[in-house]
C-alpha positions as CSV (number, residue, x, y, z in Angstrom):
1,M,85.1,81.5,129.7
2,V,88.0,79.0,129.7
3,G,86.4,75.5,129.8
4,Q,86.8,73.0,132.4
5,E,89.4,71.0,130.3
6,R,91.6,73.9,130.0
7,A,91.7,74.4,133.8
8,G,94.0,71.5,133.9
9,V,97.0,73.6,133.1
10,R,97.4,75.4,136.5
11,H,100.8,76.8,136.2
12,V,102.8,78.2,133.1
13,A,106.6,78.7,133.4
14,I,108.1,81.1,130.7
15,V,111.6,80.7,130.4
16,G,113.5,83.8,129.3
17,G,112.4,87.5,129.3
18,G,112.9,90.2,126.7
19,T,110.3,90.9,124.0
20,A,109.1,87.4,123.6
21,G,108.8,86.5,127.2
22,W,107.1,89.4,128.5
23,M,104.8,89.5,125.5
24,A,103.7,86.1,126.2
25,A,103.5,86.7,130.1
26,A,101.2,89.8,129.6
27,A,98.9,88.3,126.8
28,L,98.3,85.1,128.9
29,A,97.9,87.1,132.3
30,R,95.2,89.3,130.4
31,A,93.6,86.2,128.7
32,F,93.1,84.2,132.0
33,A,92.3,87.4,134.3
34,R,89.4,87.0,136.6
35,R,88.0,89.5,138.8
36,D,90.2,88.7,141.8
37,R,93.0,86.6,140.5
38,C,94.5,85.0,137.3
39,A,93.0,81.6,136.6
40,V,96.4,80.3,135.6
41,R,99.5,80.9,137.7
42,I,102.3,82.4,135.5
43,T,105.9,82.6,136.4
44,L,108.7,84.3,134.2
45,V,112.2,82.9,134.8
46,E,115.0,85.2,133.6
47,S,118.5,86.2,134.6
48,D,119.8,89.8,134.5
49,A,123.3,88.3,133.7
50,I,121.9,87.0,130.5
51,G,121.5,89.8,127.8
52,T,118.6,89.8,125.2
53,I,119.0,90.5,121.3
54,G,116.7,93.3,121.6
55,V,117.3,94.8,118.1
56,G,113.7,94.1,116.8
57,E,112.4,97.6,116.9
58,A,110.1,97.7,113.8
59,T,106.8,96.0,113.5
60,L,103.7,95.3,111.4
61,P,100.2,96.7,111.6
62,P,98.8,93.9,113.8
63,I,101.0,95.1,116.8
64,R,98.3,97.7,117.3
65,R,95.7,94.9,118.0
66,F,98.1,93.3,120.5
67,I,98.6,96.4,122.4
68,Q,94.8,96.9,122.6
69,T,94.3,93.2,123.6
70,I,96.6,93.4,126.6
71,G,94.8,96.6,127.9
72,L,97.7,98.8,127.0
73,A,96.4,102.4,126.0
74,E,98.0,103.7,122.8
75,D,99.3,107.0,124.3
76,D,100.9,105.0,127.3
77,F,102.6,102.5,124.7
78,I,103.9,105.5,122.6
79,R,105.3,107.5,125.6
80,S,106.7,104.3,127.3
81,T,108.5,103.0,124.3
82,A,109.6,106.2,122.4
83,A,107.5,104.9,119.5
84,T,107.1,106.5,116.2
85,A,104.6,105.6,113.4
86,K,105.6,103.2,110.6
87,L,103.9,103.5,107.2
88,G,106.1,101.0,105.7
89,I,109.6,100.2,104.5
90,A,111.6,102.3,102.1
91,F,114.0,99.9,100.1
92,K,116.9,101.7,98.6
93,D,119.6,100.5,96.2
94,W,118.0,97.1,95.6
95,T,118.1,97.4,91.9
96,R,120.8,99.9,91.3
97,P,122.6,102.4,93.3
98,G,120.2,105.4,93.8
99,S,117.1,103.2,93.2
100,E,114.2,103.3,95.7
101,Y,110.7,101.7,96.2
102,F,108.4,101.7,99.1
103,H,106.3,98.8,100.6
104,G,103.5,100.7,102.2
105,F,101.0,99.3,104.5
106,G,97.9,99.8,102.4
107,D,96.2,99.1,99.1
108,Y,96.4,100.8,95.7
109,G,92.6,101.7,95.6
110,P,89.2,100.0,95.5
111,S,88.0,97.5,93.2
112,V,86.5,98.8,90.0
113,G,84.4,96.7,87.8
114,G,85.2,93.5,90.0
115,Q,88.8,94.1,89.4
116,S,91.4,95.4,91.8
117,W,92.7,98.8,90.9
118,R,96.3,97.2,90.6
119,Q,95.2,95.6,87.5
120,Y,94.2,98.8,85.7
121,L,97.6,100.3,86.8
122,F,99.3,97.1,85.3
123,R,97.4,97.9,82.0
124,L,98.8,101.5,82.1
125,K,102.4,100.2,82.9
126,A,102.2,97.7,79.9
127,A,101.1,100.6,77.8
128,G,104.2,102.7,79.0
129,R,101.9,105.4,80.6
130,I,103.1,104.9,84.3
131,D,106.3,104.1,85.9
132,S,105.3,102.9,89.3
133,L,102.5,102.1,91.8
134,A,103.7,104.7,94.2
135,P,101.2,107.5,93.4
136,W,98.4,105.2,94.2
137,S,99.6,104.2,97.5
138,V,98.4,106.4,100.5
139,P,101.0,105.3,102.8
140,T,103.7,105.7,100.1
141,V,102.8,109.3,99.4
142,M,102.4,110.1,103.3
143,A,105.8,108.6,104.2
144,R,107.6,110.6,101.3
145,A,105.8,113.7,102.6
146,G,106.7,113.1,106.2
147,R,103.2,113.3,107.2
148,F,100.9,111.1,109.4
149,A,97.6,110.8,110.9
150,P,95.6,107.5,111.6
151,P,93.3,106.4,109.0
152,V,89.9,107.8,108.9
153,D,86.6,105.6,109.3
154,D,85.0,107.0,106.2
155,A,85.4,104.2,103.4
156,R,84.8,106.7,100.9
157,S,87.8,108.8,101.8
158,A,91.3,108.1,100.3
159,L,92.7,108.3,103.8
160,S,90.9,105.1,104.9
161,H,93.0,103.0,102.5
162,F,96.0,102.3,104.6
163,S,97.2,100.9,107.9
164,Y,100.3,101.7,110.1
165,A,102.5,99.9,112.6
166,Y,105.0,101.2,115.1
167,Q,108.8,101.8,115.5
168,F,110.0,101.5,119.1
169,D,112.7,100.7,121.5
170,A,112.5,96.9,122.2
171,G,114.0,97.1,125.7
172,L,111.7,99.8,126.8
173,F,108.9,97.7,125.3
174,A,109.9,94.6,127.5
175,R,110.2,96.9,130.5
176,R,106.7,98.2,130.2
177,L,105.3,94.8,129.5
178,R,106.9,93.5,132.5
179,T,105.2,96.2,134.7
180,L,101.9,95.3,133.2
181,A,102.3,91.6,133.5
182,E,103.3,91.9,137.0
183,S,100.2,94.1,137.7
184,L,98.2,91.1,136.5
185,G,99.8,88.7,138.8
186,V,102.8,87.3,136.9
187,A,105.7,86.4,139.2
188,R,109.3,87.0,138.1
189,R,111.9,84.5,139.1
190,E,115.4,85.8,138.9
191,G,118.3,83.3,138.0
192,R,119.8,81.0,135.7
193,V,118.4,77.7,134.8
194,C,121.1,74.9,135.3
195,G,119.1,71.9,134.9
196,V,115.9,70.3,133.9
197,E,114.0,67.3,135.3
198,R,111.6,65.4,133.1
199,E,108.8,62.7,133.4
200,A,110.1,59.2,132.8
201,T,106.9,58.2,130.9
202,R,106.0,61.0,128.3
203,G,109.3,62.9,128.7
204,F,107.4,66.2,129.6
205,V,109.4,68.7,131.6
206,R,108.2,69.0,135.1
207,T,110.9,71.1,136.9
208,L,113.5,73.6,136.4
209,R,116.4,73.6,138.7
210,M,118.0,77.1,139.4
211,E,121.5,77.9,140.1
212,D,120.7,79.2,143.5
213,G,119.4,75.7,144.5
214,G,115.6,76.5,143.9
215,V,113.1,74.8,141.5
216,V,110.3,75.9,139.4
217,E,107.6,73.4,138.6
218,A,104.9,73.9,136.0
219,D,102.4,72.1,133.8
220,L,103.2,74.1,130.7
221,F,106.6,75.6,129.6
222,I,107.0,78.4,127.2
223,D,110.6,78.7,125.8
224,C,111.7,82.2,125.1
225,S,115.4,81.6,125.7
226,G,116.3,82.8,122.2
227,F,118.6,81.2,119.7
228,R,119.9,78.5,122.1
229,G,116.5,77.0,122.8
230,L,117.1,75.8,126.1
231,L,114.1,73.7,126.4
232,I,112.8,73.1,122.9
233,E,116.2,72.2,121.5
234,Q,118.7,71.4,124.2
235,E,116.1,69.4,126.3
236,M,113.2,68.2,123.7
237,K,115.6,67.8,120.7
238,A,112.8,69.4,118.4
239,G,115.3,69.7,115.4
240,Y,116.1,72.7,113.1
241,E,115.4,73.3,109.5
242,D,118.1,75.4,107.9
243,W,117.3,77.8,105.1
244,T,120.8,79.0,104.7
245,R,120.9,77.7,100.9
246,W,118.0,80.6,100.3
247,L,119.1,83.1,102.9
248,P,122.7,83.2,103.3
249,C,123.0,86.0,105.4
250,D,124.4,84.7,108.9
251,S,125.5,87.6,110.8
252,A,124.4,91.1,111.9
253,V,126.1,94.1,113.7
254,A,123.6,96.6,115.4
255,M,124.4,100.1,116.8
256,P,122.2,102.9,118.0
257,S,123.0,106.5,117.1
258,G,121.6,110.0,118.0
259,S,119.1,111.4,116.0
260,A,120.2,113.7,113.1
261,G,116.7,115.3,112.4
262,E,112.9,114.7,112.8
263,P,112.1,110.9,112.8
264,E,110.5,109.8,109.6
265,P,107.5,107.6,109.6
266,L,109.1,104.7,107.9
267,T,112.0,102.0,108.2
268,T,114.7,102.1,105.6
269,A,116.3,98.8,104.3
270,R,119.4,99.9,102.1
271,A,121.0,97.0,100.0
272,R,124.9,96.7,100.6
273,H,127.8,94.8,99.5
274,A,126.8,91.6,101.2
275,G,123.5,92.2,102.6
276,W,121.5,95.1,103.7
277,Q,121.4,97.8,106.4
278,W,118.5,99.0,108.4
279,R,117.7,102.4,109.8
280,I,114.8,102.7,112.4
281,P,114.0,106.2,113.6
282,L,112.6,106.5,117.2
283,Q,111.8,109.5,119.2
284,H,115.1,109.4,121.1
285,R,117.5,107.7,118.8
286,V,118.1,105.6,115.6
287,G,118.3,102.1,115.5
288,N,121.1,100.9,112.9
289,G,122.2,97.6,111.8
290,Y,123.9,95.5,108.9
291,V,122.5,92.2,108.2
292,Y,125.3,90.4,106.0
293,C,126.9,87.2,104.9
294,S,130.2,86.3,106.4
295,D,131.3,84.5,103.4
296,H,131.3,87.7,101.5
297,I,132.4,90.3,103.9
298,A,134.5,90.3,107.1
299,D,133.1,91.4,110.4
300,E,135.3,94.4,110.7
301,A,134.6,95.5,107.3
302,A,130.8,95.2,108.0
303,L,131.1,97.3,111.1
304,D,133.1,99.9,109.2
305,D,130.5,100.0,106.5
306,L,127.7,100.5,109.1
307,L,129.7,103.4,110.9
308,N,130.2,105.1,107.5
309,Q,126.4,105.0,107.0
310,I,125.1,106.2,110.4
311,E,124.1,109.8,110.5
312,G,124.5,110.5,114.4
313,A,127.0,109.8,116.9
314,P,127.0,106.2,118.2
315,L,125.4,105.6,121.6
316,A,126.8,102.1,122.5
317,E,129.3,99.5,121.5
318,P,128.3,97.3,118.4
319,N,126.1,94.3,119.1
320,R,127.2,91.4,117.1
321,I,124.7,88.4,116.2
322,R,125.2,85.2,114.5
323,F,122.2,83.3,113.3
324,V,121.0,80.5,110.9
325,A,118.0,81.4,109.1
326,G,115.4,78.5,109.5
327,R,112.7,77.1,111.9
328,R,112.2,74.7,114.6
329,R,110.9,71.5,113.3
330,E,108.6,71.3,116.0
331,V,107.8,74.5,117.9
332,W,105.6,72.7,120.3
333,K,107.1,69.5,121.6
334,G,105.6,67.5,124.7
335,N,104.6,70.3,127.3
336,V,107.1,72.9,125.7
337,V,106.1,75.7,123.2
338,S,108.7,77.9,121.8
339,L,108.3,81.6,120.9
340,G,110.5,84.2,119.3
341,L,114.1,83.1,118.4
342,A,113.6,79.8,120.2
343,A,111.2,78.8,117.6
344,G,113.0,80.0,114.4
345,F,114.6,83.1,112.8
346,V,114.0,84.9,109.4
347,E,116.2,88.1,109.2
348,P,114.2,91.2,109.9
349,L,113.8,92.6,106.4
350,E,110.1,92.9,106.6
351,S,110.0,93.4,110.3
352,T,108.3,90.1,111.0
353,S,110.0,88.8,114.3
354,I,107.6,90.4,116.8
355,N,104.6,89.6,114.6
356,L,105.6,85.9,114.7
357,I,105.8,86.2,118.7
358,Q,102.2,87.8,118.5
359,T,100.7,85.2,116.2
360,G,102.4,82.5,118.2
361,I,100.8,83.7,121.5
362,G,97.4,84.0,119.8
363,R,97.7,80.3,118.3
364,L,98.6,79.0,121.8
365,L,95.6,80.7,123.3
366,E,93.4,79.2,120.7
367,L,95.0,75.7,121.1
368,F,95.6,76.0,124.8
369,P,96.1,72.3,126.2
370,G,93.9,70.6,128.7
371,P,95.3,68.2,131.3
372,D,95.9,65.3,128.9
373,F,98.0,67.5,126.4
374,D,96.0,66.0,123.4
375,P,98.8,65.5,120.6
376,S,96.4,66.8,118.0
377,L,96.7,70.4,119.5
378,A,100.5,70.3,119.2
379,R,100.3,68.8,115.5
380,E,97.9,71.8,114.6
381,Y,100.1,74.2,116.2
382,N,103.2,73.1,114.6
383,R,101.5,72.7,111.1
384,R,100.3,76.3,111.1
385,S,103.4,77.7,112.6
386,A,105.4,76.1,109.9
387,A,103.1,77.4,107.1
388,E,103.3,80.9,108.4
389,I,107.1,81.3,108.8
390,E,107.5,79.5,105.4
391,R,105.2,82.0,103.7
392,I,107.5,84.7,105.4
393,R,110.6,83.0,104.3
394,D,109.2,83.1,100.6
395,F,108.5,86.8,101.0
396,I,112.0,87.6,102.1
397,I,113.6,85.4,99.5
398,L,111.7,87.1,96.9
399,H,113.7,90.5,97.6
400,Y,117.1,88.7,97.1
401,H,115.9,86.6,94.1
402,L,114.7,89.7,92.2
403,A,117.3,92.1,93.2
404,Q,119.6,93.3,90.4
405,R,122.6,94.4,92.4
406,D,126.0,93.5,91.1
407,G,128.5,91.5,93.2
408,P,129.2,87.7,94.1
409,F,126.7,87.8,97.0
410,W,123.8,89.3,94.9
411,A,124.6,86.7,91.9
412,Q,124.5,83.8,94.3
413,C,120.9,85.0,95.7
414,R,119.6,85.4,92.1
415,S,121.2,82.0,90.9
416,T,119.8,80.0,93.7
417,P,116.3,78.3,92.5
418,P,113.7,79.3,95.1
419,P,111.3,77.1,96.9
420,D,108.5,75.9,94.4
421,T,105.9,77.9,96.5
422,L,107.6,81.0,95.7
423,M,108.5,80.2,92.0
424,D,104.7,79.5,91.5
425,K,103.9,82.8,92.7
426,I,106.7,84.6,90.5
427,E,105.4,82.9,87.4
428,L,101.8,83.7,88.0
429,F,102.4,87.3,88.9
430,R,104.6,87.8,85.7
431,A,101.9,86.1,83.6
432,R,98.9,88.1,84.8
433,G,99.6,90.2,88.0
434,E,97.8,87.8,90.1
435,I,98.9,86.7,93.6
436,A,97.9,83.3,94.9
437,L,98.0,83.7,98.6
438,L,98.3,80.4,100.7
439,E,97.1,79.7,104.2
440,D,98.5,81.6,107.0
441,E,100.2,84.4,104.7
442,S,101.3,87.3,106.8
443,F,101.4,89.6,103.8
444,R,98.5,90.5,101.5
445,E,98.3,91.0,97.8
446,D,99.3,94.6,97.7
447,S,102.4,94.0,99.8
448,W,103.5,91.3,97.3
449,A,102.8,93.8,94.4
450,A,104.8,96.4,96.0
451,V,108.0,94.2,96.2
452,F,107.4,92.8,92.7
453,T,107.1,95.9,91.0
454,G,109.5,97.7,93.2
455,L,112.1,95.2,92.0
456,E,111.0,95.7,88.4
457,A,109.1,92.6,87.9
458,W,105.9,93.6,86.2
459,P,103.2,91.5,84.7
460,R,103.2,90.9,81.0
461,Q,99.7,91.9,80.7
462,A,96.6,92.7,83.0
463,T,93.6,90.6,83.2
464,P,91.0,90.6,80.3
465,L,88.4,92.3,82.4
466,A,90.7,95.2,83.2
467,C,91.3,95.8,79.5
468,L,87.6,96.3,78.5
469,D,87.4,100.1,79.2
470,D,89.1,102.7,77.0
471,L,92.7,103.0,78.0
472,D,92.6,107.0,77.8
473,A,89.5,106.9,80.2
474,V,91.6,104.7,82.6
475,E,94.4,107.0,82.5
476,R,92.3,110.1,83.3
477,Q,90.8,108.1,86.2
478,A,94.1,107.2,87.4
479,K,95.4,110.8,87.3
480,T,92.2,111.9,89.1
481,F,92.6,109.3,91.8
482,A,96.4,110.3,92.4
483,A,95.5,113.9,92.6
484,L,92.9,113.0,95.2
485,I,95.4,111.2,97.3
486,E,98.1,114.0,97.0
487,R,95.6,116.6,98.2
488,A,94.4,114.4,101.0
489,V,97.8,113.7,102.1
490,A,98.8,117.7,102.2
491,S,96.2,118.2,104.6
492,L,97.7,115.9,107.2
493,P,100.2,117.2,110.0
494,A,103.7,116.4,110.0
495,H,104.7,113.1,111.6
496,S,106.7,114.7,114.2
497,R,103.9,117.1,115.1
498,H,101.6,114.0,115.6
499,F,103.9,112.5,118.1
500,N,104.6,115.8,120.0
501,G,103.6,115.5,123.7
502,Y,104.2,111.7,123.8
503,S,108.0,112.0,124.5
504,G,109.4,112.2,127.9
């Protein structure tokens, strides 16, 4: 039940559609739904004349919980968005041409003797008996075999030690969310916002003036207007914290292409001359893009690089994007809350954009304002939002800082001192293989371990407790465990077979 205090917000206006706007509309409408009506009136304002970025097609495992929460059946979602499974990300050429490692959505085995199985693997690596963590990662073995099935419920099974996300068409997702949101009572208002009227006392936004002469009044405004931040920046002057010194990529070019084979259950991030290229296989096409630093490669050269790499025929004109990595200093200011690109941007190297929208919505529902808009709610929302995106920032910087590619761009990334919060993690991992997670981390220990070791940064030694057992016995146990995973994965169907029947 929503308490009496929260009933003070009677009307929410969402500015901007796309993935962020319609995710917010569907989630809020579902959260405030009553038997006969929605307890809060919700209006989404968007213009067909304004395009959306719409390239965020890869996600993290929490997207499955969001879909369930808004009442969208999994088979409906898969069919309506042309989704495929995503077991993780294959990073190619990040240490040298031809190199590859996999960040899978799963652990490296259960705890043994009070120690994570990772620590025993670190001990084997220090002794020169293994080369990587891959054989003990269920999603990695599955992805490389092109097989997929959801995790089993039996904790004793090797096939319970992983999770998965989805790869999907962001435009189709927004369209399905719109249908769902409108069925829950959300009203869509077509048109451009040409002006804003604000309160004289608190400076709160009260009215949006539309280009057609109409107005939209609301108590709470959610800014999903993209990079321009129509309300949060242009009106509320929230400010922006620039992270270019650590993340110098400032451009992207995206282009879908036809499928060149069966879709794999993974996203690919391939290091390039001045950035990296993504490849996201969907049921009906492949999403491609090149994220790059314009100081190190010209736009046309970046496009040529992309065209030389895509496998199928291009299906659209290139979509060029400029951005500045960073975050809004206040993502909630007054009665304006920003989501998606309006709140900040970290390049999609680890597919975090949609997840940040999802967590932002959840945080808003948790701290939903009453009629007085108690400022402590906004302060807490801003504090936690900043912590979350800064943890993601550090995780992304790690990829660049440890990469061993040649060239001026990569040398710049390696030579730039990382934030202290990341440097502490690097030093601790190198010393003992431990990962100090901070508040509001989006990635757990095994994700950090996958990137550290994939980029050839191994701990100097394992923990003392992991060194108590006989090394030969540890190696035998490790081989047994790896063989068990291999057999279990071999019993699974091909990824494409799992998704047969969902297309169309």
